[in-house]
C-alpha positions in Angstrom: 19.0 0.6 8.2 15.5 -0.5 7.2 13.5 2.5 5.9 10.0 3.5 7.1 8.0 2.0 4.3 4.6 3.6 3.6 4.3 2.0 0.1 0.8 1.4 -1.0 1.6 -2.0 -2.4 3.5 -4.1 -2.8 4.2 -3.0 0.8 5.9 -3.7 4.1 5.9 -7.2 5.4 6.9 -8.4 8.9 10.7 -8.7 9.2 10.5 -12.2 10.7 8.5 -13.3 7.7 11.0 -11.9 5.3 13.8 -13.7 7.2 12.1 -17.1 7.1 11.1 -16.6 3.4 14.7 -15.7 2.4 15.9 -18.8 4.2 13.4 -21.0 2.4 14.6 -19.7 -1.0 18.0 -21.2 -0.1 17.0 -24.3 1.7 13.3 -25.2 2.4 12.6 -27.5 5.3 16.1 -28.8 5.3 15.6 -30.5 2.0 18.8 -29.1 0.4 16.5 -27.6 -2.2 15.0 -24.1 -2.6 11.2 -23.6 -2.1 11.1 -22.3 -5.7 12.6 -25.4 -7.2 10.5 -28.2 -5.7 7.4 -29.6 -7.1 4.2 -27.8 -6.1 2.7 -31.3 -5.7 5.4 -32.4 -3.2 4.2 -33.2 0.3 6.2 -30.2 1.6 4.5 -27.6 -0.5 1.0 -29.3 -0.3 1.4 -28.8 3.4 2.1 -25.1 2.9 -1.0 -24.7 0.7 -3.2 -26.5 3.2 -1.9 -24.5 6.1 -2.4 -21.2 4.3 -6.0 -22.1 3.4 -6.7 -23.2 7.0 -5.3 -20.1 8.5 -7.4 -17.9 6.2 -10.7 -19.5 7.4 -9.5 -19.6 11.0 -8.6 -15.9 11.1 -11.8 -14.8 9.4 -13.9 -17.0 11.7 -15.3 -19.0 8.7 -14.3 -22.5 9.7 -17.0 -25.1 9.1 -19.4 -22.5 7.7 -19.4 -23.7 4.1 -16.5 -21.5 2.8 -13.4 -22.4 0.8 -10.2 -20.4 0.6 -8.4 -20.3 -2.8 -5.0 -19.0 -3.7 -5.3 -18.0 -7.4 -3.4 -15.7 -9.9 -4.2 -12.7 -12.0 -4.6 -10.2 -9.1 -7.9 -8.6 -8.0 -8.2 -7.3 -11.6 -8.9 -10.8 -12.9 -11.4 -11.3 -10.1 -13.4 -8.3 -11.5 -14.1 -10.6 -14.4 -14.3 -13.9 -12.5 -16.9 -12.7 -10.1 -19.2 -11.7 -12.9 -18.5 -14.9 -14.9 -19.5 -17.1 -11.9 -22.3 -15.1 -10.3 -23.9 -12.7 -12.7 -26.9 -14.4 -14.3 -29.3 -11.5 -14.9 -28.5 -8.4 -12.8 -25.7 -7.2 -10.4 -25.5 -4.2 -8.2 -22.3 -2.3 -7.5 -21.3 0.6 -5.2 -18.8 2.8 -7.0 -16.3 4.2 -4.5 -13.2 4.6 -6.6 -10.9 3.5 -9.3 -11.0 -0.2 -8.5 -14.7 -0.3 -8.1 -15.0 1.4 -11.5 -12.8 -1.2 -13.1 -14.9 -4.0 -11.5 -18.1 -2.3 -12.9 -16.6 -2.2 -16.4 -15.9 -5.9 -16.4 -19.3 -6.9 -15.0 -21.1 -5.0 -17.7 -20.0 -7.6 -20.1 -22.2 -10.2 -18.6 -25.6 -8.6 -17.8 -27.5 -5.7 -16.4 -25.6 -3.6 -13.9 -27.1 -1.3 -11.4 -24.7 1.3 -9.9 -26.6 2.0 -6.7 -24.5 5.0 -5.7 -21.2 6.7 -6.6 -18.9 9.3 -5.0 -17.4 10.2 -8.3 -18.9 13.7 -8.0 -16.3 14.6 -5.3 -13.4 12.6 -6.7 -14.3 9.7 -4.5 -13.5 11.4 -1.2 -16.4 9.9 0.6 -18.5 6.7 0.9 -22.1 7.0 -0.4 -24.8 6.2 2.1 -28.6 5.8 2.0 -28.7 3.9 -1.2 -31.1 1.0 -2.1 -29.9 -2.5 -3.2 -32.2 -4.1 -5.8 -33.8 -7.2 -4.2 -33.5 -9.1 -7.5 -29.8 -8.6 -7.9 -27.7 -11.7 -8.2 -25.1 -10.1 -5.9 -24.1 -6.7 -4.5 -20.4 -5.7 -4.9 -18.5 -3.3 -2.6 -14.8 -2.3 -2.2 -14.2 -2.1 1.5 -11.1 0.1 1.3 -10.1 2.5 -1.4 -6.3 2.6 -1.5 -6.0 5.6 -3.9 -8.5 7.9 -2.2 -8.1 6.9 1.4 -11.7 6.0 2.2 -13.1 2.9 3.9 -16.5 1.4 4.4 -17.1 1.3 8.2 -20.2 -0.8 8.4 -21.0 -3.9 6.2 -24.4 -3.4 4.5 -27.3 -5.5 5.7 -28.9 -7.2 2.7 -30.4 -10.5 1.7 -28.6 -10.2 -1.6 -25.3 -12.1 -1.9 -22.6 -9.7 -0.8 -19.3 -9.7 -2.7 -16.3 -7.6 -1.7 -12.9 -6.6 -2.9 -10.9 -6.4 0.3 -7.5 -6.1 -1.3 -6.2 -3.3 0.8 -7.8 -4.0 4.2 -8.1 -7.8 4.4 -7.1 -9.1 7.9 -6.8 -5.6 9.3 -10.0 -5.2 11.3 -12.9 -7.3 12.7 -16.0 -7.7 10.6 -18.7 -10.3 10.4 -17.2 -12.1 7.4 -20.0 -14.6 7.3 -22.1 -11.8 5.8 -20.2 -12.2 2.6 -20.8 -14.7 -0.1 -17.4 -14.0 -1.7 -14.3 -12.0 -0.7 -11.3 -11.5 -2.8 -8.0 -9.7 -2.2 -4.6 -9.3 -3.9 -2.0 -10.5 -1.6 0.3 -7.5 -1.8 -1.1 -5.4 1.0 -1.6 -7.3 4.3 -0.7 -10.8 3.2 2.3 -11.3 1.1 4.2 -10.4 -2.1 2.4 -9.8 -5.4 1.7 -12.9 -7.4 -1.3 -14.6 -5.7 -4.8 -13.6 -5.0 -7.0 -14.8 -2.2 -10.6 -15.8 -2.9 -12.9 -16.9 0.0 -16.2 -18.2 -1.4 -19.2 -19.8 0.1 -19.8 -22.9 -2.0 -23.6 -22.7 -2.1 -23.6 -19.5 -4.2 -21.8 -21.2 -7.1 -23.2 -23.2 -10.0 -26.2 -20.9 -10.6 -25.3 -19.1 -13.8 -26.5 -20.5 -17.2 -23.3 -19.8 -19.1 -20.3 -22.0 -19.6 -17.4 -20.8 -17.6 -13.8 -21.2 -18.9 -11.9 -23.7 -16.6 -9.3 -21.2 -15.4 -12.1 -18.8 -14.2 -14.4 -21.4 -12.7 -14.3 -21.3 -8.9 -15.7 -24.8 -8.7 -12.8 -26.2 -10.6 -10.3 -24.4 -8.4 -12.1 -25.7 -5.3 -12.1 -29.3 -6.7 -8.4 -29.0 -7.5 -7.5 -27.3 -4.2 -6.0 -24.3 -5.8 -3.7 -26.5 -7.9 -5.6 -26.6 -11.2 -2.4 -25.0 -12.6 1.0 -24.5 -11.0 0.4 -22.0 -8.1 2.8 -19.1 -7.3 4.6 -21.1 -4.7 6.7 -18.3 -3.2 3.8 -15.9 -2.9 1.6 -18.6 -1.2 4.4 -19.5 1.2 5.0 -15.9 2.3 1.3 -15.4 2.7 1.2 -18.5 4.9 4.0 -17.1 7.0 2.3 -13.7 7.3 -1.0 -15.3 8.3 0.8 -17.4 11.0 2.5 -14.2 12.2 -0.9 -12.6 12.5 -2.3 -15.6 14.4 0.7 -15.6 16.8 0.1 -11.9 17.4 -3.4 -12.5 18.6 -5.3 -12.5 15.3 -7.4 -9.7 13.8 -8.6 -8.5 17.1 -5.1 -7.7 18.2 -3.9 -6.1 14.9 -7.0 -4.0 14.7 -6.0 -2.2 18.0 -2.6 -1.5 16.6 -4.0 -0.2 13.3 -6.4 2.1 15.1 -3.6 3.6 17.1 -1.5 4.2 14.0 -4.4 5.8 12.2 -5.4 8.0 15.1 -1.9 9.2 15.5 -1.6 10.1 11.8 -5.0 11.8 11.4 -4.5 13.8 14.6 -1.5 15.5 13.1 -3.1 16.0 9.7 -6.0 17.8 11.5 -3.8 19.7 14.0 -1.1 21.0 11.6 -2.1 24.1 9.7 0.2 23.2 6.8 -1.8 20.1 5.9 -5.3 19.1 5.0 -6.9 15.7 4.8 -8.4 14.5 1.5 -11.1 12.0 2.6 -14.2 12.9 4.5 -13.4 12.5 8.2 -16.2 10.0 8.8 -15.0 7.8 6.0 -11.2 7.9 6.5 -9.3 4.7 5.9 -7.2 3.2 8.7 -5.0 1.7 6.0 -4.3 4.7 3.7 -4.2 8.2 4.9 -4.4 10.7 2.1 -3.5 14.4 2.7 -2.2 17.5 0.9 -0.1 20.5 1.6 -2.2 23.7 2.0 0.6 25.5 0.2 2.5 23.6 -2.5 5.5 25.9 -1.9 6.4 23.7 1.1 6.7 20.6 -1.0 10.4 20.8 -1.7 11.2 21.1 2.0 8.8 18.4 3.1 10.1 16.0 0.6 13.7 16.7 1.7 12.7 16.1 5.4 11.1 12.8 4.4 14.1 11.6 2.5 16.4 12.5 5.4 14.2 10.6 7.8 14.4 7.5 5.6 10.7 7.6 4.8 9.6 5.8 1.7 6.5 5.6 -0.4 4.4 8.6 0.7 3.8 10.2 -2.7 0.0 10.4 -3.4 -1.6 8.8 -6.4 -1.9 11.0 -9.4 -5.7 11.0 -9.1 -5.4 12.8 -5.7 -1.9 14.3 -5.6 -0.3 15.3 -2.3 0.7 12.4 0.0 -0.5 9.0 1.1 0.6 7.2 4.1 -0.2 3.5 3.8 -0.3 1.9 7.3 -0.7 -1.8 6.7 -0.5 -4.5 9.4 3.3 -4.8 9.4 4.0 -1.1 9.7 5.1 -0.2 13.2 3.7 2.7 15.1 7.3 4.1 15.3 7.3 4.7 11.6 4.0 6.7 11.8 5.6 8.7 14.6 8.6 9.5 12.5 6.3 10.8 9.7 4.3 12.9 12.3 7.6 14.3 13.6 8.7 15.6 10.2 5.3 17.2 9.7 5.8 19.0 12.9 9.3 19.9 11.8 8.0 21.4 8.6 5.6 23.5 10.6 8.6 24.9 12.7 10.7 25.6 9.6 8.2 26.9 7.1 
C-alpha cells in the first residue's frame, strides 16, 4: 500500500507520472532503449526538453511575453549565486523570510551592496514582514514566496517598478499569480514538478546583459538560453519527469484547478490545528502556507502516542524541521485530500486517547 507522503522534498509525485517514468527507464518511446541511456541530443529527448519548456510558459501564462524557460542544475542554492552574478550591478534588495532567503542574501553580498528591506528573524520567521520600502535604485528585489521550513507564504506579490525576482521552489505551479510581474523566477524541481536534479529558471530576456562583470559560462543565463538548456548534458530523467508532471497538471485543468484542491487541503488541515486543544500552529494565521503546515504539540508528553498513531496510519514525513520542531505537513500538488483527512483523523484520535 502506498503511504500518505507528507515529505517536504523530495516529495510525492502523481502516480500516473511515476508509472510512465518507470516505463521510460526500461523502454523509452518504443526505442528498445532506456531514457537514461540515449543521447540528450537525440530527437526523442530534444522533443522532451522543448515540450517541458513550452508547458512551463503555457501554465504560467507567459507565452509570447519575452520569457524563456530553462532547465538547469545545482538546485535553487546555485541560483542564489547565479541571480546576483547576472543581475546585481550596484545594489540589490532582499526580503528575509527564512533560511533560504538568508542563504540567498549571503551569496548576493559577494557582488555588491545589499539592502535587507525587512526580516521576520525576530520571531523565528513565523510571519511575513509588511509595510517595508523597496529602494527605487535597486537592480532587483528578491523574495521567497513560500517558506518550507517555517510554513509561511507571501499572499500578495509586491507592486514595484524594480525587477522582481523570486525563489518559488516550494509553491511553483500551486496557485494563480500574475507571473508577468516577475523578471526572474527559479525553483528546484523536487516539490511540485519532479525529482531532485533539475532547477527551473524562467527569465525575461530583456533584464539580462546589464551587469559589467564577466560571468562564467556555466552561470550565464544568456548562454543557457542560446544553447536551449543544453550547454552541458542536462539531467534527462529529472527533465522528463518534470515534463510529465507539467502535462498532468495541464490535463487536470492547470493552475486554476490545482489551486482549488490545494486550498481545500490547507483549510482542512488548519481547521483541525485550530480546533484541537492538543495542537498549536506555528506560523501567523494570516501568513500560513498552503503548501507546508507547521504545528506543535501543546504538551510534548503526547509525542510518543501521536508518532505511534501516525506510523500505524502509514503517514510519512511529518516531522518538523529542527529550526521549528514539532510537525510539518507538506501538501504539494500531488498529495490527495484523502491523505490530509487521514492525518486529521489521527489528530482527533489523539485527542480522544490523551
